PyMOL CGO cylinders between C-alpha atoms (Angstrom):
from pymol import cmd
from pymol.cgo import CYLINDER

trace = [
    CYLINDER, 21.48, 15.02, 7.97, 21.56, 14.96, 11.77, 0.3, 1, 1, 1, 1, 1, 1,
    CYLINDER, 21.56, 14.96, 11.77, 19.56, 16.74, 14.41, 0.3, 1, 1, 1, 1, 1, 1,
    CYLINDER, 19.56, 16.74, 14.41, 20.97, 19.05, 17.05, 0.3, 1, 1, 1, 1, 1, 1,
    CYLINDER, 20.97, 19.05, 17.05, 19.36, 19.93, 20.35, 0.3, 1, 1, 1, 1, 1, 1,
    CYLINDER, 19.36, 19.93, 20.35, 20.74, 23.21, 21.62, 0.3, 1, 1, 1, 1, 1, 1,
    CYLINDER, 20.74, 23.21, 21.62, 20.30, 24.66, 25.12, 0.3, 1, 1, 1, 1, 1, 1,
    CYLINDER, 20.30, 24.66, 25.12, 21.04, 28.39, 25.09, 0.3, 1, 1, 1, 1, 1, 1,
    CYLINDER, 21.04, 28.39, 25.09, 21.59, 29.84, 28.55, 0.3, 1, 1, 1, 1, 1, 1,
    CYLINDER, 21.59, 29.84, 28.55, 19.89, 33.19, 27.93, 0.3, 1, 1, 1, 1, 1, 1,
    CYLINDER, 19.89, 33.19, 27.93, 17.81, 35.20, 25.46, 0.3, 1, 1, 1, 1, 1, 1,
    CYLINDER, 17.81, 35.20, 25.46, 20.87, 36.73, 23.81, 0.3, 1, 1, 1, 1, 1, 1,
    CYLINDER, 20.87, 36.73, 23.81, 22.28, 33.31, 22.95, 0.3, 1, 1, 1, 1, 1, 1,
    CYLINDER, 22.28, 33.31, 22.95, 18.89, 32.20, 21.64, 0.3, 1, 1, 1, 1, 1, 1,
    CYLINDER, 18.89, 32.20, 21.64, 18.60, 35.28, 19.43, 0.3, 1, 1, 1, 1, 1, 1,
    CYLINDER, 18.60, 35.28, 19.43, 22.13, 34.81, 18.10, 0.3, 1, 1, 1, 1, 1, 1,
    CYLINDER, 22.13, 34.81, 18.10, 21.50, 31.15, 17.29, 0.3, 1, 1, 1, 1, 1, 1,
    CYLINDER, 21.50, 31.15, 17.29, 18.26, 31.96, 15.49, 0.3, 1, 1, 1, 1, 1, 1,
    CYLINDER, 18.26, 31.96, 15.49, 19.97, 34.70, 13.47, 0.3, 1, 1, 1, 1, 1, 1,
    CYLINDER, 19.97, 34.70, 13.47, 22.82, 32.36, 12.55, 0.3, 1, 1, 1, 1, 1, 1,
    CYLINDER, 22.82, 32.36, 12.55, 20.48, 29.60, 11.40, 0.3, 1, 1, 1, 1, 1, 1,
    CYLINDER, 20.48, 29.60, 11.40, 18.34, 32.02, 9.38, 0.3, 1, 1, 1, 1, 1, 1,
    CYLINDER, 18.34, 32.02, 9.38, 21.45, 33.49, 7.73, 0.3, 1, 1, 1, 1, 1, 1,
    CYLINDER, 21.45, 33.49, 7.73, 22.58, 30.03, 6.63, 0.3, 1, 1, 1, 1, 1, 1,
    CYLINDER, 22.58, 30.03, 6.63, 19.08, 28.86, 5.62, 0.3, 1, 1, 1, 1, 1, 1,
    CYLINDER, 19.08, 28.86, 5.62, 19.06, 26.18, 8.30, 0.3, 1, 1, 1, 1, 1, 1,
    CYLINDER, 19.06, 26.18, 8.30, 15.53, 25.08, 9.15, 0.3, 1, 1, 1, 1, 1, 1,
    CYLINDER, 15.53, 25.08, 9.15, 14.71, 24.82, 12.84, 0.3, 1, 1, 1, 1, 1, 1,
    CYLINDER, 14.71, 24.82, 12.84, 11.79, 24.33, 15.19, 0.3, 1, 1, 1, 1, 1, 1,
    CYLINDER, 11.79, 24.33, 15.19, 11.31, 26.19, 18.42, 0.3, 1, 1, 1, 1, 1, 1,
    CYLINDER, 11.31, 26.19, 18.42, 9.72, 24.29, 21.28, 0.3, 1, 1, 1, 1, 1, 1,
    CYLINDER, 9.72, 24.29, 21.28, 8.35, 26.89, 23.67, 0.3, 1, 1, 1, 1, 1, 1,
    CYLINDER, 8.35, 26.89, 23.67, 7.21, 24.33, 26.24, 0.3, 1, 1, 1, 1, 1, 1,
    CYLINDER, 7.21, 24.33, 26.24, 9.88, 21.90, 27.46, 0.3, 1, 1, 1, 1, 1, 1,
    CYLINDER, 9.88, 21.90, 27.46, 7.33, 19.29, 28.59, 0.3, 1, 1, 1, 1, 1, 1,
    CYLINDER, 7.33, 19.29, 28.59, 4.49, 17.54, 26.82, 0.3, 1, 1, 1, 1, 1, 1,
    CYLINDER, 4.49, 17.54, 26.82, 1.07, 19.04, 27.49, 0.3, 1, 1, 1, 1, 1, 1,
    CYLINDER, 1.07, 19.04, 27.49, -0.26, 15.78, 28.94, 0.3, 1, 1, 1, 1, 1, 1,
    CYLINDER, -0.26, 15.78, 28.94, 2.55, 15.66, 31.50, 0.3, 1, 1, 1, 1, 1, 1,
    CYLINDER, 2.55, 15.66, 31.50, 2.00, 19.29, 32.53, 0.3, 1, 1, 1, 1, 1, 1,
    CYLINDER, 2.00, 19.29, 32.53, -1.71, 18.63, 33.05, 0.3, 1, 1, 1, 1, 1, 1,
    CYLINDER, -1.71, 18.63, 33.05, -0.99, 15.56, 35.20, 0.3, 1, 1, 1, 1, 1, 1,
    CYLINDER, -0.99, 15.56, 35.20, 1.43, 17.59, 37.33, 0.3, 1, 1, 1, 1, 1, 1,
    CYLINDER, 1.43, 17.59, 37.33, -1.17, 20.33, 37.84, 0.3, 1, 1, 1, 1, 1, 1,
    CYLINDER, -1.17, 20.33, 37.84, -3.70, 17.73, 39.00, 0.3, 1, 1, 1, 1, 1, 1,
    CYLINDER, -3.70, 17.73, 39.00, -1.15, 16.16, 41.36, 0.3, 1, 1, 1, 1, 1, 1,
    CYLINDER, -1.15, 16.16, 41.36, -0.24, 19.54, 42.87, 0.3, 1, 1, 1, 1, 1, 1,
    CYLINDER, -0.24, 19.54, 42.87, -3.90, 20.32, 43.45, 0.3, 1, 1, 1, 1, 1, 1,
    CYLINDER, -3.90, 20.32, 43.45, -4.47, 16.91, 45.05, 0.3, 1, 1, 1, 1, 1, 1,
    CYLINDER, -4.47, 16.91, 45.05, -1.54, 17.52, 47.41, 0.3, 1, 1, 1, 1, 1, 1,
    CYLINDER, -1.54, 17.52, 47.41, -2.86, 20.97, 48.29, 0.3, 1, 1, 1, 1, 1, 1,
    CYLINDER, -2.86, 20.97, 48.29, -6.27, 19.43, 49.04, 0.3, 1, 1, 1, 1, 1, 1,
    CYLINDER, -6.27, 19.43, 49.04, -4.66, 16.84, 51.33, 0.3, 1, 1, 1, 1, 1, 1,
    CYLINDER, -4.66, 16.84, 51.33, -5.50, 13.94, 49.02, 0.3, 1, 1, 1, 1, 1, 1,
    CYLINDER, -5.50, 13.94, 49.02, -2.24, 12.11, 49.51, 0.3, 1, 1, 1, 1, 1, 1,
    CYLINDER, -2.24, 12.11, 49.51, -1.19, 8.65, 50.64, 0.3, 1, 1, 1, 1, 1, 1,
    CYLINDER, -1.19, 8.65, 50.64, 1.57, 8.10, 53.18, 0.3, 1, 1, 1, 1, 1, 1,
    CYLINDER, 1.57, 8.10, 53.18, 3.79, 5.06, 52.72, 0.3, 1, 1, 1, 1, 1, 1,
    CYLINDER, 3.79, 5.06, 52.72, 6.10, 3.96, 55.52, 0.3, 1, 1, 1, 1, 1, 1,
    CYLINDER, 6.10, 3.96, 55.52, 9.67, 2.90, 54.83, 0.3, 1, 1, 1, 1, 1, 1,
    CYLINDER, 9.67, 2.90, 54.83, 8.81, -0.57, 56.13, 0.3, 1, 1, 1, 1, 1, 1,
    CYLINDER, 8.81, -0.57, 56.13, 6.21, -0.95, 53.34, 0.3, 1, 1, 1, 1, 1, 1,
    CYLINDER, 6.21, -0.95, 53.34, 8.72, 0.13, 50.70, 0.3, 1, 1, 1, 1, 1, 1,
    CYLINDER, 8.72, 0.13, 50.70, 11.42, -2.38, 51.66, 0.3, 1, 1, 1, 1, 1, 1,
    CYLINDER, 11.42, -2.38, 51.66, 9.22, -5.48, 51.81, 0.3, 1, 1, 1, 1, 1, 1,
]
cmd.load_cgo(trace, "trace")
């Protein structure tokens, strides 16, 4: 069959969807983290580098060359 990706807007909707799928014996997976772990780690490193002042400034003239 097909795969659905559902985006409930709140906890009540999430609970209702889970209950519905369980009642109809529909298997599902719950992804508690919306981003891959590797990406999250890279973002943490980047934020720390920015906080430490380890950044590079690029002028607009360098971008449009």
